[in-house]
C-alpha positions, -999 to +999 in steps of 0.1 A: -745-191-432-740-155-419-749-166-383-724-195-385-696-173-399-704-146-373-702-172-345-669-186-357-654-152-362-665-142-327-649-173-312-617-166-331-616-130-320-621-139-284-593-164-286-570-138-303-578-113-276-571-138-249-538-147-265-529-111-269-536-104-232-515-135-221-486-124-243-489-088-230-489-101-194-460-124-201-440-096-216-448-073-186-437-101-162-405-106-181-398-069-180-405-067-143-383-098-137-354-083-156-358-050-137-359-069-104-328-088-113-309-055-119-323-041-087-308-070-068-275-064-088-276-028-076-280-038-040-251-063-044-228-038-060-235-012-033-230-037-005-196-048-020-187-011-022-196-007+015-176-038+025-145-026+006-144+005+027-156-011+059-121-012+074-115+025+069-149+034+083-144+010+112-112+027+122-129+061+125-164+052+137-158+017+151-155+030+186-190+044+184-205+013+168-206-017+191-214-042+163-196-047+130-207-024+102-217-052+078-244-062+103-262-029+096-263-036+059-300-044+058-307-009+070-279+010+051-282-007+017-318-002+007-336+018-020-358+032+007-328+045+026-312+059-005-344+076-016-346+093+018-310+105+014-315+120-020-348+138-012-348+176-011-355+193+022-393+195+019-396+159+008-373+147+036-394+166+062-425+150+048-409+115+047-398+119+083-433+128+093-446+097+076-419+076+092-430+088+126-465+075+118-451+042+105-463+051+070-429+053+052-432+030+022-415+036-011-424+003-027-446+019-053-425+050-060-401+052-089-364+048-081-342+063-107-355+052-141-372+021-126-401+013-104-397-012-075-372-015-048-340-033-036-325-042-003-299-064+014-316-093+032-285-107+050-248-104+052-230-133+070-193-133+080-182-168+069-151-164+091-172-168+123-179-204+115-160-237+115-143-242+082-146-279+074-122-275+045-095-263+068-077-292+085-061-275+115-036-301+126-034-339+121-040-370+143-044-362+180-036-326+173-065-320+148-083-289+162-110-292+136-120-324+154-120-306+187-142-277+175-167-301+158-168-322+189-175-292+210-202-280+186-220-314+187-215-319+224-247-305+238-269-334+252-300-318+236-287-332+202-286-368+215-320-376+199-306-366+165-273-386+169-291-417+181-309-418+148-278-414+127-262-448+133-271-484+137-255-485+172-280-460+185-251-447+206-251-409+204-215-406+216-201-431+191-222-416+162-208-381+170-173-394+167-181-413+134-196-382+118-166-361+128-143-387+112-165-389+081-164-352+075-127-348+078-120-380+059-140-367+030-117-337+026-083-351+035-059-365+009-054-400+022-075-432+023-072-441+060-097-433+087-087-405+109-086-413+146-107-387+165-084-390+195-084-353+203-121-359+213-120-395+225-084-397+239-081-431+221-051-431+198-057-466+183-062-463+146-087-485+129-077-511+102-105-504+077-102-478+049-124-448+042-142-465+013-157-491+036-182-465+047-195-460+012-202-497+004-235-500+023-253-467+016-291-463+014-308-470-020-278-491-029-257-461-038-220-466-041-193-441-045-159-432-031-148-404-007-138-372-025-104-367-007-106-331-017-120-298-006-158-293-005-171-270-032-202-261-013-218-268+021-245-288+003-218-314-006-217-324+030-249-344+022-226-368+004-209-377+037-223-408+054-247-401+083-252-364+074-289-358+067-312-329+064-319-327+101-281-325+108-277-297+082-306-278+096-291-278+131-254-274+123-253-260+088-254-223+100-222-229+120-202-246+093-186-232+061-165-242+032-153-206+026-127-187+045-098-163+040-066-183+040-061-204+071-080-181+094-099-197+122-131-186+140-135-149+143-145-143+179-155-107+172-185-118+151-191-154+164-226-163+174-236-175+209-237-211+198-201-209+186-190-192+219-206-220+238-187-245+216-154-227+223-160-228+260-169-265+260-136-271+240-114-255+267-132-265+299-114-288+323-147-306+332-179-317+314-207-292+310-232-292+339-267-277+342-255-246+361-232-237+333-261-224+311-266-196+336-229-190+337-229-188+299-257-162+299-238-141+324-206-144+303-225-132+272-240-103+291-206-092+304-191-095+269-219-074+254-213-047+280-176-048+274-178-045+236-203-017+238-178+005+255-160+030+231-127+015+218-131-018+237-124-050+219-124-086+230-089-101+235-077-135+246-068-121+280-101-104+285-120-135+274-101-157+299-108-131+326-145-131+319-147-169+319-129-170+353-152-142+366-184-162+358-169-194+372-159-215+341-128-236+349-107-236+317-075-251+305-055-219+299-027-238+281-052-253+256-069-219+251-036-202+244-027-230+220-060-225+201-051-188+198-015-194+188-026-219+161-052-194+149-080-217+155-095-188+174-090-153+160-095-121+180-082-096+155-104-083+126-101-111+101-135-108+085-129-110+048-154-135+033-190-127+033-222-144+021-245-117+008-282-121+000-295-092-022-331-088-031-349-069-059-386-064-064-409-049-091-446-055-087-450-092-082-416-101-096-388-108-071-351-116-077-328-130-051-290-132-055-268-152-031-231-144-035-200-154-015-175-126-019-140-122-006-124-088+001-089-091-014-079-055-009-089-044-044-120-052-063-127-084-044-133-120-057-166-138-061-164-175-049-201-184-054-231-170-073-267-182-073-299-165-085-334-174-075 
């Protein structure tokens, strides 16, 4: 009887000990996760503070910094950087010695009242992309069609567009996808002619809803005829799939400040190539890739000079210098209609902030607009 009772009590004790250890570990994980969350919040708040005063700093230091200040955020807004700033003289000297030996690592050191660290992973200027919510013109003067067509124009994307339609015609499928995207956001129920790309002004007789009657998996719904709430909503548009989003998603946005167009100060090389394709007087030929590299090199050298900024006149001059034949009237119209913006219009940013404590990690993705005061948050996601 004693042996049986002892065996049972031993098993119960082991189970209680295991439960206590699990509960203790779960509590520690919850504590670390909460601290990681607030670390990420700290990084986000500091980044928004930096962005609010970016314009003032840019006016004084902009001539010495060849790239926008927000692109340095992953180095500036970091607990490691802030710890180095607030160290005393002896600790700073020691930290610099360790940094020279590539040993600088504060990941296990306390920061304030917490352990762990935080940093900004990425800050993206949403104004450097094509805003699919912004219908810039109508009919054969729809410049959103023009820019989307130029973005999709590269023949290397033919394999993708061949698979996005029953016709297996990459040119036709490009036009259909452009019409599908803009028809999803417009306020009418008629199919938009993409005549700014095709030159064909004949409007079709079918309505927009015809595209949604033969969808995969027997799904049936109607076009929204309203603005996209997120870029992921593009997957509701016929012929837009994961491969399309992976290729072109980084160059499209549903956020933007007012009716601002593409900011050429922060645009990526792919967007510059799309702009050049949109204003050229002939199709793209193989030799143009080398001309484009030369153009980007010349632009980088120009913008690296103190006080130098890219302007429409300078860009046209650089394009002529490297041998791109462009339609200057169309280029000027794009600038006049603010499809292309050369002034500092960056005002909407997608910020990715990270916090980490032990094995717990928190990630905040926020779209924030600088409205001149405290700012406005458009989007918030926590992972």
